[in-house]
C-alpha positions as CSV (number, residue, x, y, z in Angstrom):
1,M,0.0,0.0,0.0
2,A,1.3,3.5,-0.9
3,T,0.1,6.6,1.0
4,S,0.4,10.3,0.8
5,G,-0.9,13.1,3.0
6,F,-4.0,13.3,0.8
7,H,-4.9,9.9,-0.7
8,R,-4.4,6.2,-0.3
9,I,-4.1,3.9,-3.3
10,E,-3.8,0.1,-3.4
11,V,-0.8,-1.4,-5.2
12,E,0.0,-5.1,-5.7
13,S,1.5,-6.7,-2.6
14,E,3.9,-8.8,-4.7
15,T,6.8,-7.0,-6.3
16,D,10.1,-7.7,-8.0
17,F,11.7,-4.8,-6.3
18,P,15.1,-6.0,-5.0
19,S,15.6,-6.6,-1.3
20,I,17.4,-3.8,0.6
21,S,20.1,-4.3,3.1
22,R,22.1,-1.7,5.1
23,G,25.8,-1.3,4.3
24,S,28.3,1.0,5.9
25,L,27.5,4.7,6.4
26,E,29.6,6.8,4.1
27,I,27.5,9.8,3.2
28,L,25.7,12.1,5.6
29,Q,23.2,14.5,4.1
30,V,22.3,17.5,6.3
31,N,19.4,19.9,5.7
32,L,20.6,23.2,7.1
33,G,17.3,24.9,7.0
34,Y,14.2,26.0,5.1
35,R,15.3,29.6,4.3
36,C,15.8,30.1,0.6
37,N,15.9,33.0,-1.8
38,L,13.6,31.1,-4.2
39,A,10.1,29.6,-3.7
40,C,10.0,26.8,-6.4
41,T,6.7,25.2,-7.2
42,H,8.1,21.7,-6.8
43,C,9.9,22.2,-3.5
44,H,9.4,19.2,-1.2
45,V,10.1,21.2,2.0
46,E,8.3,24.4,1.0
47,A,11.4,26.5,1.4
48,G,11.3,30.2,0.7
49,P,12.4,33.7,1.6
50,K,9.8,33.9,4.4
51,R,11.0,30.7,6.2
52,T,13.2,31.3,9.2
53,E,14.1,27.8,10.3
54,N,17.9,27.3,10.3
55,M,20.0,24.7,12.0
56,N,21.6,26.4,15.0
57,E,25.3,26.4,16.0
58,E,24.9,23.7,18.7
59,T,23.4,21.3,16.2
60,I,26.1,22.1,13.7
61,E,28.7,21.1,16.3
62,D,26.8,17.9,16.9
63,V,27.0,17.2,13.2
64,L,30.8,17.7,13.2
65,M,31.1,15.4,16.2
66,F,29.2,12.7,14.5
67,L,31.3,13.1,11.3
68,R,34.4,12.5,13.4
69,R,33.0,9.5,15.3
70,A,31.3,7.8,12.4
71,R,34.2,8.4,10.0
72,I,31.9,9.7,7.3
73,K,33.5,10.2,3.9
74,V,31.1,12.6,2.3
75,L,29.1,15.5,3.7
76,D,26.1,16.5,1.5
77,L,24.6,19.8,2.3
78,T,21.0,20.8,1.3
79,G,18.2,23.1,2.3
80,G,16.4,25.5,1.5
81,A,19.4,27.2,0.3
82,P,22.0,25.7,2.6
83,E,24.3,28.7,2.0
84,M,21.9,31.0,3.8
85,N,22.6,29.2,7.1
86,P,25.0,31.5,9.0
87,H,27.2,28.5,10.0
88,F,27.5,27.1,6.4
89,R,31.1,28.2,5.9
90,H,32.2,27.1,9.3
91,L,30.7,23.6,8.7
92,I,32.5,23.3,5.4
93,R,35.9,24.5,6.7
94,S,35.7,22.0,9.6
95,A,34.7,19.1,7.3
96,R,37.5,19.9,4.9
97,V,40.0,19.9,7.7
98,M,38.8,16.3,8.4
99,D,39.5,15.6,4.7
100,L,35.8,15.0,3.9
101,H,34.4,15.4,0.4
102,V,31.7,18.1,0.6
103,I,28.7,18.6,-1.7
104,D,26.7,21.8,-1.9
105,R,23.2,21.4,-3.4
106,C,23.0,24.9,-4.8
107,N,20.2,26.7,-6.6
108,L,22.8,28.8,-8.5
109,T,21.0,32.1,-8.1
110,I,22.3,32.4,-4.5
111,L,25.8,33.0,-5.9
112,D,24.9,36.6,-7.0
113,E,22.6,37.5,-4.1
114,P,23.8,40.6,-2.1
115,G,26.2,39.4,0.6
116,Y,27.0,36.2,-1.2
117,E,29.1,37.5,-4.1
118,D,32.3,35.8,-2.8
119,L,30.5,32.5,-2.2
120,A,31.5,30.8,-5.5
121,A,35.2,31.6,-4.8
122,F,34.9,30.2,-1.3
123,L,33.4,27.0,-2.6
124,A,36.2,26.7,-5.2
125,A,38.9,27.3,-2.6
126,Q,37.4,24.5,-0.4
127,E,37.1,22.2,-3.4
128,V,33.4,21.7,-2.8
129,E,31.4,19.7,-5.3
130,I,28.4,21.6,-6.6
131,I,25.1,19.9,-7.5
132,A,23.1,22.7,-9.0
133,S,19.4,22.7,-9.9
134,L,18.6,23.6,-13.5
135,P,15.3,21.9,-14.2
136,C,15.5,22.7,-18.0
137,Y,17.8,24.3,-20.5
138,L,15.0,26.5,-21.8
139,E,14.3,29.8,-20.1
140,D,10.5,29.7,-20.1
141,N,10.3,26.3,-18.5
142,V,12.8,27.2,-15.7
143,D,11.1,30.6,-14.9
144,R,7.7,28.9,-14.8
145,Q,8.9,26.5,-12.2
146,R,11.3,28.6,-10.2
147,G,10.3,32.3,-10.8
148,K,10.8,35.0,-13.3
149,G,14.5,35.8,-14.1
150,V,15.8,32.6,-12.5
151,F,17.1,31.1,-15.7
152,R,19.2,34.1,-16.7
153,A,20.5,34.4,-13.1
154,S,21.4,30.7,-13.2
155,I,23.3,31.1,-16.5
156,A,25.3,34.0,-15.0
157,A,26.1,31.8,-12.0
158,L,27.2,28.9,-14.2
159,R,29.5,31.2,-16.1
160,K,31.0,32.4,-12.9
161,L,31.6,28.8,-11.8
162,N,33.2,28.0,-15.1
163,R,35.6,30.9,-14.8
164,L,36.7,29.5,-11.4
165,G,37.4,26.1,-13.0
166,Y,34.1,24.3,-12.2
167,G,32.6,21.9,-14.8
168,R,35.7,21.5,-16.9
169,G,36.5,17.9,-16.1
170,G,38.9,18.7,-13.2
171,K,38.7,18.4,-9.5
172,L,36.0,21.1,-9.2
173,R,33.0,19.1,-10.0
174,L,29.8,20.8,-11.3
175,N,26.7,18.6,-11.8
176,L,23.3,19.8,-12.8
177,V,19.9,18.5,-11.8
178,Y,16.8,18.1,-14.0
179,N,13.3,17.4,-12.7
180,P,10.0,17.3,-14.6
181,Q,7.6,20.2,-14.8
182,G,4.5,18.1,-14.1
183,P,3.4,14.7,-13.0
184,T,5.7,12.7,-15.3
185,L,8.8,10.7,-15.0
186,P,12.2,12.1,-16.2
187,P,13.5,10.9,-19.6
188,P,16.7,8.7,-19.8
189,Q,19.5,10.5,-18.0
190,S,22.3,10.0,-20.6
191,E,20.2,11.2,-23.5
192,L,19.1,14.3,-21.7
193,E,22.6,15.0,-20.5
194,S,23.8,15.2,-24.1
195,A,21.0,17.6,-25.0
196,Y,21.8,19.8,-22.0
197,K,25.5,19.9,-22.8
198,S,25.0,20.7,-26.5
199,H,22.5,23.5,-25.9
200,L,24.2,25.2,-22.9
201,E,27.6,25.2,-24.5
202,T,26.3,26.4,-27.9
203,A,23.9,29.0,-26.6
204,F,25.8,30.3,-23.5
205,G,29.3,28.8,-23.5
206,V,28.5,26.9,-20.3
207,T,30.1,23.5,-19.5
208,F,29.4,21.1,-16.7
209,D,30.3,17.5,-15.7
210,H,27.2,15.4,-15.4
211,L,23.4,15.7,-15.4
212,L,21.3,14.0,-12.7
213,T,17.6,13.4,-13.3
214,L,15.2,13.4,-10.4
215,T,11.6,12.3,-9.9
216,N,9.5,14.9,-8.0
217,M,8.2,13.8,-4.7
218,P,4.4,14.2,-4.4
219,I,4.5,16.1,-1.2
220,K,4.2,19.8,0.0
221,R,3.9,22.4,-2.8
222,F,4.0,19.8,-5.6
223,A,1.4,17.7,-4.0
224,H,-0.9,20.7,-3.4
225,A,-0.6,21.7,-7.0
226,L,-1.4,18.2,-8.2
227,E,-4.4,17.9,-5.9
228,K,-5.7,21.2,-7.1
229,E,-5.4,20.0,-10.7
230,G,-7.0,16.6,-9.8
231,R,-3.9,14.7,-10.9
232,L,-2.4,13.6,-7.6
233,T,-3.9,10.1,-7.6
234,Q,-2.9,9.6,-11.2
235,Y,0.7,10.5,-10.4
236,L,0.8,8.3,-7.3
237,Q,-0.3,5.4,-9.5
238,L,2.4,6.2,-12.0
239,L,5.0,6.1,-9.3
240,A,3.7,2.8,-7.9
241,K,3.7,1.1,-11.3
242,S,7.2,2.4,-12.1
């Protein structure tokens, strides 16, 4: 049985889904808060400029202590916009001293917000991998999902990152993320990556390492929109069958 906050649908009890077993813990993903400079329609935590929740300093220190004790290899930072947490840079510096690989899940536009102009250079100096959201390589689609002007701001940020050495096949890794506009599954990742790379380099001179395709979670803003359109149950059934 699959459930959501709104509906319950029946699915077959028998499945060919492989069994899952727990291995060693190597990656710790940490959500640093719900504050964000954007309010994207698909956001599964309803982050935005009006949210004030941020992880405090005491909890940040608990995270660092756990990283040491558990011998974690990768620290994966998300949000909201994780960069808007006031302890973001301290956490990264401390993790890098422990020789951890750090990932920043970045919305790109934060890199040119007032007060964050030096953020890209900081990330490069700390050799932080960037996984950046760019839900399409077409301006209208991006702005429809993330807000007017977001596409152009994202391209400007990508160019800044390229100038710093990101996305050029070296140690500064820059990966983009695609997610569908509506209640559909993403297309094959390798084919879409080729299309992204061709269009972004030809049209804007932008390069990146890899594209990741994500399936939208039917919760929070995205679920509310689907329910309003009468398509939530249909999408849940699509996920269950897939």
